[in-house]
N, C-alpha and C positions, 0 to 999 in steps of 0.2 A: 622298311616297314613302319607302321604308324599305329598309335592308339586312336581309335575311332569313337567319337562321342555323338550320340543322337539325342535330340530333344525336339520332337516333331509330331505332326499328324498329317494325314493326307486323304483328300477326297477328290474323286474325278468329277464331282458335281461342283458348280460354281458357288453355291450358297448352302452348305450342309447344315441341317437342322437337328437331325436325329443320329443316333449311333449307327443306324443302318445306312446312312449316307456316306460313311467313311470307309475307305479301303484299309486305312490304318488309323485306329483310335489313338489319342495322345499317348506317347510313350517316351520314356527316358531310359537309355541303356548305353553301355560302353563295351567295346571290344578291345581287350588289352593287346599291346604290341607283341607279336609273335604267338598269339593264341590260335587254337583251331576250334572253330564254332560251326554248329549246324543250325539252320533255321528249319524247324520241323513242324509240319501240320498238313491238314487235308487241302485239296485244291480249293482255291478261292479264299484262303485264310489271310492273305496279305504278304506271304513270305517273298515272292518274286518282286512285288512292289517295293518292299523294304530293301531288297538287294539292289534294285535299279536306282533307288534313292542314294544308297551308299556309293554306287559306282559313278553317279552323275548323269545317267541316262534319263533320270526323272528328277524334277525339282519338287520338294515337298510343298504342299499348299500352305502349310504352317510350320514354323520352327526352323531349326538350323542343324547343319552337319559340320562337325569339326574333326580335323586330323591333327593330332599332336597339339591341340589347343588353338589351331588356326582355322577360322571359319572357311569352309569350302563350298557352301550351299549353292553358290551360283557358278561354280567352276565345272568345266567339262571333264569327262573321264581322263582325257589326256593330261589336263592340268592337274588332276588329282593323282596322276601316276598309278592308275589302277590297271590290273590285268584281269580279264574276265573270260571264263570258259562257259560256253553255252550248251544247251541240250543236244544239239547236233553239231557235227564237226565243222569248224571254220578253218579251212586250210587251202593251199594252192595246189590243185591236182597236177599242174605242169611242172612243179618243183619236186626235187627229191626230198626225202625225209630230212636229211641234214639241212637243206636249204630252207625248208619250212621252219625248222627249229631255230635256225640262225637269223631268220628275217626280223623278229622284234629287236634283236641285238644290233643288227646292221643299221636299222632305222635310228638307233640311239647313238650310233657312232662308236660302238665298242671296238677296241683294237682286235684285229683278226686272230691273234694268238689266244686272246681271252675268249673270243667267240668259239674257237675250235675246242678249247678245254671245257667250256660250259656246255656246249652241245653234246660233247662226249659224256659228260657227267649225267645230264638229264636223260640221254638216250639209254645209258646203262641202267639208270634207276627204273625206267619204264620198259626195259627189255626190248629196245628198238635198235640196238647197236648193229645187229646183223642186217638191218634194212636201211641203213643210212644213205646208201647210194641208189636206192630204188625210188622210182617216181611214185608219188602218192596216189596217182590215178589207178594204179594196178593193185592197190591194197584193199583189204576187207574193211567193212564199216568199223569193226572193233579197232583195227590198227589205225584207221584215220582218226578215231576219237582219242586214241592214245597220243597221236601227234598233236591234236588240239590241246590236250592236257599239258603236253610238253611245252607248247608255245606259251601257255599261261604261266608255267613254272620257271621258264628259262631265264627271265630277267631277275637280277639280284637287287635292283634298286627300287622295286615296286613298293607302294604303301601297303597294298593288300592284293591277294588273289581271290577272286570271287567265282564260285561255281554254281551254275543254275541247272541242277539235275543233270550232271554231265554223263552219268552212266546209264541213261535210259535206253540207248541203242546198243548197249554192250551185252554180249552173251552172258547168261546168268553165272556160269562158272568163272569166267574172266572178271565179271563184276566183283565177285568176292575177292579175287586176287588184287584187283585195282584198289579196292577200299583199304586193304591192308597196306598196299604199296603207298597210297597217299598218306597214311598215318606215318609210315616209315620216312617218307620224304619230308613231312613236316618236322619230325624229330631231327632230321639231318640238316635241313636248310633254315629252320626257325622262321619261316614265313608266316605272316598273318593270313589265315585261310578262313573264309566264310562260305559255307556250303549249304545250298538249298535242296531239300528233299522232302518227299512225303512218306519215305520208307524209314520206319523207326530203326530197323536193323542197320541200314546205311548210316544213319545219324549216330547211333550208339557205338558202331564200330569205329567211325572216323573221328568224332569230335571229343575234345576235352570238356567243352560245355555246350549244352543244347538249349536253344530258345524254342519253347513249344508255343505255337500260335494257333488261335482259333478266332474266327469272326473279327479279324482285324486287331486282335489283342495279343500281346505277349504275356501269357498267363504264368509261365515259370521259366527261369533260367537256372540251369544247374547241371551237375554231372549225371551220368547214367545212374549211379547209385542213388543220388538224391531224388531223381525223378521216379525211380522205382519204389524206394522205401518210403518217401514222404511227399507224395504228389500234393502240390500246393492248391490244386484246383481239381474238381471231379473230372474235368475233361482230360487232364493229364493222366489220372488214374485209369480212365477208360481207354485212352489212345495208346499209352505205353503198356506193353505186356501182351502176351498172347496165351490165353484170353486176358482181357483187361481186368481191372479191379472189380470185385463184387461190391455192390452198393445196396444197403438195406435201410429202410426208414426206421428210425429209432427215437426214443425219448429218454432223456436223462433227468431224474429227479430223486432227491433225498439219497444221493449216493448210489443209485442203482440205474442200470441200463435196461430199458424195456424194448426188446427186439424180437421179432418173429413170434409174438405171443408168449414170450418167456421173460423172466425177470432175472438179471444177472448183477452180481455185485461189481461195482466200479472199482478197478484196481487202484491201490493207494497212489500210484504214480500219476493217476489222472484225477486226483482229488479236486483240482481246480475246476473241474467240469460238473461238480456235484449237483447243480441245478440248472444245467444248460438248456433244458427244455427240448423242443423238437430239433433233431439233428439227423444227419445221414451217416451211417456207419460204413466205413470202407475197409475192406480187407482183401489182400491179394489171394488168388487161388493157391499159390505156393505156401501160404501161411494158414490155410484152412485145414484142419486135421480131424479125421474120424477119431472119436475118443469114446470113453466109457459113458454110460448113461448118467446124467446128472453131474458130469464133471464140471468144475469151475470154468466159466467162460464159454460153455457149450450150449447149443440149442438143438431141439429135435428137428429132424428133417426127413423127408421121404425121398429116397434115391430114385431118380427116373432113368438114368442112363450111365453106363460105364464104358468109356472108349479107350481102347489100347492105342496109344500114340507112340509106341516104340520104347522110348526111354522112361515113360511114366504112364500112369492112368489118369484120364481126365473124367472126373465124376461130376454129374449134374444132379442137383436135388432141388426140391421145393421147400423153402423155409417158412413154415406156417401152414395154416389150414386154408382150403379152398383153392380154386383154379387161379384166382387173382393174386395169390401169395407170391412173393418174389423168388426168382431162381437164384441158386447159389452154386458156384463151381469150386471144385477142389482138385488140385494136382498132387497126386501121391506117387511114390516111387514104384517102379515096375516090379520090384520084389514083393510088394504088398499085394495080396489077393484082393481083388475088388469085391465090394459087397454085392449081394444079389440085387439085380434091378428091381424096382418097385418095392424095395425094402425100407424099413424104418431104421434110422440110425441117429447118432448124436455127433454133431460136428462142432469143434471149437472155433469160435469167431472173434473172441475177445482176448487179446493178448498184447504183448509189447509192440507188435507190428500193426495193430489196428489204428486206423485214422478216423477222425470225426470232422464233419463238414457242416457249415451253415451257409445257406445261399451260395452253394457250390465252392466256397472258400474253406481251406483247412483252418480248423481252430485248435486242434491238438492231435 
């Protein structure tokens, strides 16, 4: 395993001039030895480009890649000692499951006894033990991708194992099981794992730390709790969560927050924002609460819709007057009776979990 340090940018154009010309804008980040990371973001945000630069399949147009302090920017994946698992299975159909799992070890000259032990260990972890003597050609797509995962995990000497959306072809029920299994494997084997996905559930289930990316930028690196509780960028607040964070235009002056046509007292803990001016107020639907009229931190809303989503109610309201007023969502427990649709109510939006943003960046 290795600590991986990046200080780079990448453009597929020969002479980039604008931010839009870059697939990856300048970034500096590190992946610690033995960590489990996810690169999370929508299609086209740069996560696969970043993974391919780490692996050596792509050389950055600017900057450097280092493993344990040694620059490897010009080295191939083989020279970097990287294992990579792709979106679709990469296996030999004419070989048995055991032969497929053993192949990377045989290529490295690992002793036969050690190969047998390691193949048995990985097969057991991935629940492939019963299929070890079967030819891969006769197996389902799910089983083939499990073999592909096993081939990536079987070597003990790799600097890192890189996954490029490896569960895309997997049945949804098995996908959940494999996400949990990968987390267990990481805890047992202590490999450095970097996992690309556009699925936030996949990232939050698997990774210790998540790199959220948009438009070629890594906008926040943190744990699932950090991304949920304190999104460093409005994109993170929008992208993480279902539904995402509510955002309301606001103005802070003279120790008060003006939001949705209402004036609220700024909590003492946010005194440093007393005259912040124009801001965006962000609050998760989980922290919006129906409350009594004129309650501290609450604004009047008109409830438009109440949806029963099983474990909770998802309420949608308009905060402010007129059709152009912003929408606000609240998630409340299933035990609470939902308000009448089209009704007037007061909802708390200002509290310890409220975030404030300027130019899309978190300020408090």
